[in-house]
C-alpha positions, 0 to 999 in steps of 0.5 A: 216795532217800527219807528212809525208807531213808536210814541215819544212820551215824557212822563212825570209824578208830583214833586214831593215836598223836600219838607218830610218823608215819603209816605204811602199816600205818595206812593200810591201816585208814584206807583201809578206813574211808574206802572204806566212808564214801564208799561209804555217802555215794555211796548217798545215806546220811547219813555223819559220819567223825570221828576224832582224834589219841590225845594222851595217855600217858607215851610223849608226855611222854617224847618231848617232854622228849627233844625239849626241847618241851612235850607240847602243842607235839609234839601240835600238830606231829604232828596237822598232819603226820598230817592232811597225809598223810591229805588227800594219801591222800584221806581224806574225814573230816568232823572230826579232833580231838585227845584233848587237847581241852576237848571231850573233857575235858568228855565224859570227866569226864561219863562218869566221873561217870555210871560213879561214879554207876552204882556201877561205880568202886572204889578200892583200894591196889595195888602198882605197879612203880616205876623207882627210877632215874627216880623214877616209876611205870612205865605198863604199855607201859614194863615189859618181860618175858616173857608169863605165858601164852605165854612170849614175851619182851620183851612190854609190861606189859599185853598180849601181841603174840604171843598176844593176852593181857591181863594185869597188869604184875605177871605178867610173868616178869622185868620190867625198865623200858623207860625206864632198863633197871633192875629196877623195884620194887613200891610201893604207890599208890591207883588207881581201877577200873572194875568190868566184872562189872555189864556182863557181861549187856549185853556178852554181848547186844551181842557176840551182836548181830551187832555183831562178826565171828564170830571176834571173838565167839569170842574175846570169849566166851573172855574173858567166860567168865573173870571180867573183871578190874576195869580200872585207869583211873588213872596217877600223876604225872608223866603227860601226860593228864587230871587225875582231878577232885578227886584230886591227882597222879591222871590218867585212863589214856589208854585211858579218854579215847582212845575218848571222842575219837570222840565229842568229835570227832563232838561238834564236828561236831554243833555245826558242823552243827546235829546233835542229839549227844544224839539220836545217842548215845541207847541207843534211837537209830536212828542207827548207830556203826561203828568200824574197828580193828586186831585187836590192840585188840579187848579194849578196843573190845569189852569196855571201851568198850561197858561204858563207854557202857553205864554212862554211858547212851549207845548201844553201837557198831552194830559194831566192824570188825576187820581184819588187820595189813599185811605188806610182801613177805610179812613184818612191816614191817621198817626195815632192809629198808626195808619200813617205809614211811611214808605220806609216803614213799609220797606222795613217789613213788607215786600213793596211789590206786594203793595204795588200789586194791591194799588194796581188791582184798585186803580182805575182812571177815575178820581175815586179814593183808594183804600188800603184795607190791610186784611184785604191786602193780605187776602188779595196778595196771598190768593192772587200772586202766591196762590195762583200765580207764583204757584204755577211756576213752583208746581211745574219747575221741579219736573222740568229739572228732574225729567228734562235735565232743565230743559223745556219740550220742543213743542207746546202741548196745547198751542190753542190754549196759549193762542188763547192767552195771547189773544188777551194781549191787546185788551191787557195793553189797552187797560194799561194804556188807559191807566185801568190798571184793575182791568188789566190785573182782573184780566191776568188773575182770570188767566191765572185760574185757567192756568191752574186749572190746566195743571189740575186737570193734567196732574203731572205729579200723578203722571210722573209716578207712571213709567213711560209718561215723562215726556207728557209730564214734561210737556204739561209742565212746558205749556204751564211755564209758558202760560206763567211767562205770558202772565208774569211778563204782562204784570211786570210793570206792576211787580218789576223786582218779582218779574226780574227774578221770574226772568232769571229763573226762566232765563228770559227777559220780562221787560218786553210785552211782546216777548211771549209772542214766541214761546219758550221751547227747547229752552234751558230754565234755572232751578226755581227760587221762591218768588213771593211769600205769604204776608205774615199777620205779624208783619202788618202789626209791626207796621202799624206798631212802628207807625205809632212809634214814629209820631213825629 
């Protein structure tokens, strides 16, 4: 691929919080991000997938205290655990950092000084909730009460999970401390604020540049229609985070340094790979920056974050791709029902590629929630991956070894059929690029039906019983295996581990979307090994039971 058409892409997924284990709700997003990154690499683009653990905040401080360890020890343990899960799920990231790194601190301080220089920072005394029992100011998440907008009870002090509104903790109805249960009292403290008003025009232009989905743009327009609230970026000691330079006992709010973690992680890649970080981050750059996030953090990523970048003289995101939540068996994930499933529990019992495939088959560019129905999961994986796709290879490979000594024929028996498959490439690629993975999977499975019809029509197992038809049998199986290769190459971003094993069997790499443009002819293949097994209902029961058992 010529450099003229090569894209240069930085991809990020939302940072998991270093306070708990990874669960399947997280994995929905990370798999979506990884499929897109793998696809772009397979198209020949320059892609860097950078992210990190979100390591700051009061919850981490309190959790570490409870365990009798330092916050640093806690975040180190969680970083190792998270990355084991990610690697076993086949995520292809290039760097995984921590927001507690010195690289991140330096970038946060740089952005902070630029926001100050741009006149975007103000300071004022505010009354903030203080827990009289614990002797500490309460971060927004540790104040619970009734949402002032929709009146849903038990909501956090900064935003409502039910209606998505964001507000000040003092707006909450009947607040209480989540740490001690005490009724908080208001106490004066001096805080720093970033004013978003100055960025209203830039934000409006960015929102209408195609950077966000239409439904997100509509929501952002509502928020932009009101005067944007100044953003309180200070937290008082005790707090685990970065100290604000020159301000005793004042810390940056975790949401200020968390998205900067994307850039810090990417900066570590730049240092390692000899890339020019400043060039990638310049407002006039021809590089791309894509963030994948859940729909619950749109406000931070589509208002605060682009405003920070604008104020710091950095480029704004090319796009922010928001997705819906994961439900299991049609309902919110539940610990008591055993449907709050940790990534590790899944990995202990079931092939991660099977889940990656199921997620892909349901993911579209919309914000709709995705349901993991365990019965449907088994039916879909068994029918599509085992029954349709892998079946083509397992039915054809034996004859190639028996009749052709492991070598494929020198010509395609049906070049028109092969050309018909290749003609789908641009549509499949467009679906992937637009994050319409469901569309790509549907196209590939339609081809799988056609490939199976081809094998059924020619019945190589019957021809093999007739003398003198060996070359014909070999030709049919060569055709079938070449069709299999097209489909497996195009599905490789979704099921990378399975595809890599298929690549070993075919002696052909699976990570180049254009590879099948040239068929495999007069080519040696290895003995076939089973690539994917049917899902055993007992495995699914074990996942549910293990999830009930780990209610902690």
